[in-house]
N, C-alpha and C positions, 0 to 999 in steps of 0.2 A: 729518531725513533727507528726501531727495527722493522724491517719489511715484514709484512703479514704473510701467512701461509695460504696457499690454495688448499682446497680439500684434498687434492692429490698429494701434495707435500705433507700435510697432516697425516694422511693415511700411511705414507711411506715412513715417515719419522716415527709414528706411534705404533705401526704394525696392526692398526685397526682398519677394517674395510671402510670404504667410503659410505656404503649403505649404513653401516653401524653408526658412523659420525653424523650422518643426516638424522638418523633415528635419535641419537643422544641430543642432537640440536632440538629436535621436535619435542623432546621431553623436558627441555630446559636445563639439561645437564652441562652443556657447553654452549657457547655463543660465537656468533659470526657476524661480522659486518658484511654489507653488501656493496658491491661495485655498482656503477651506473648501469652495467649490463646485467645486474642482479646475480653476479657470481659471489660465492662465499669467499670471505677472507678471515682467517683466524689469527688472533694475536698469538704470539709464541707461548704465552702462559697457558694456552688451552692444551699444550702438550702435557703439562703437569696435571690438569684436570682429567684428561683422558687416561693417563697413568693411574691416577687415583681411583677412577671409575673401574678400570680393569683389575686392579689389585683387589679392590673391595669385592667385585663380582667373583673373582677366583676363591675368595674365602667364604662365599655364600650369601653376601649381602645382596638384597634385591635393589633394583634400579629405583624404586620408590623411596627406600631407605637412603640410597645414595643421594638422590635429589634432596631429601630433607637434610642430610648432612651438609651438602654443598650450599644449600640455602641458608644454613646457620652461620655461614662465614660472613664477616663483615664486608659490605659492599660487593658481595658476590666475587671475592678475590680467589685467586689460586690457593689451594691448600698448602700449608707450610708442614714442616715436620712436627711442630707443636700440634697443629690441627689434627694430623693423623694420629698422634699420640692420644689426644683426648677423644677422638672419635673411635679409635680402635679399642680403648678401654672400655667404652660403652658397649662395644659389640663382644668383648672378650667372653663373658659368661656364655653366651650362645655358642660361640666358636668352640669353647671347651666342651660343651655338650655335644656338638657335632663330632668332634674328635673322639669322645667317649663312645658315641654311637658307631662311628666308623670302625673303631678298634674292636668293638663288640661284634660287629657284623663280620669283619675279617676273621676274627677268631672262630665265630660260630660257623662261618662258611667252610673254614678248614675242617671242623668237626663233621659237618654234614657230608662233605665230599669224602671224608675218610670212612664213613660208615657204609657207603655204597648205595644207600636207598635212593638218594637224590629226589625225595618226595617229602615235602612238608605235610602233605595229607596223611601219609602213613608213618611219619617220623615218631618213633617211640619216645624220643627225647623231648621234642618240642611240641608235639600235638598227640599225646597218647589217646588212642580211641577216637581220633578225629574230633575231640571235644570242642574245638574252635569253629567248626563248620556252621554252627547255629548263629554266630556272630556276623556272617556275611562273607563275601569274597575279599581277598587281599591279604597282605601280610598283617599278622595280629601280634606276633611276639618279637619280631625283629625290630620293628619301629615303634616308638611310644604311641600310646592312644591319645 
């Protein structure tokens, strides 16, 4: 059997802070055994789980959704390439919508900066006559309602 990793080793190998690893463990995303001195020891397979968590977070998946995904694996095993394909397919529609929104935001910001007003309150294109003020504070047209 391979030697288990300390939290410092897991942090160094994964590039994730020890505090984040402890948080992931509290949430049930990763698991550690404990030594007689109550020190954490992680199986090497937890490296793949941490990588899965970080990749999913980077594409905008919440930790609750990640936990649900990991809980769906048989016997709480480490995700495989097939698991990632199945789970990412389920998230694809939302990710495509985020990409669309980010592209729109990028394009709209270029336009706003180009006009020189730098004010959504006075913007003749996005908010003529300050029509949206009655709907309350915050972005009204950039993000979907």
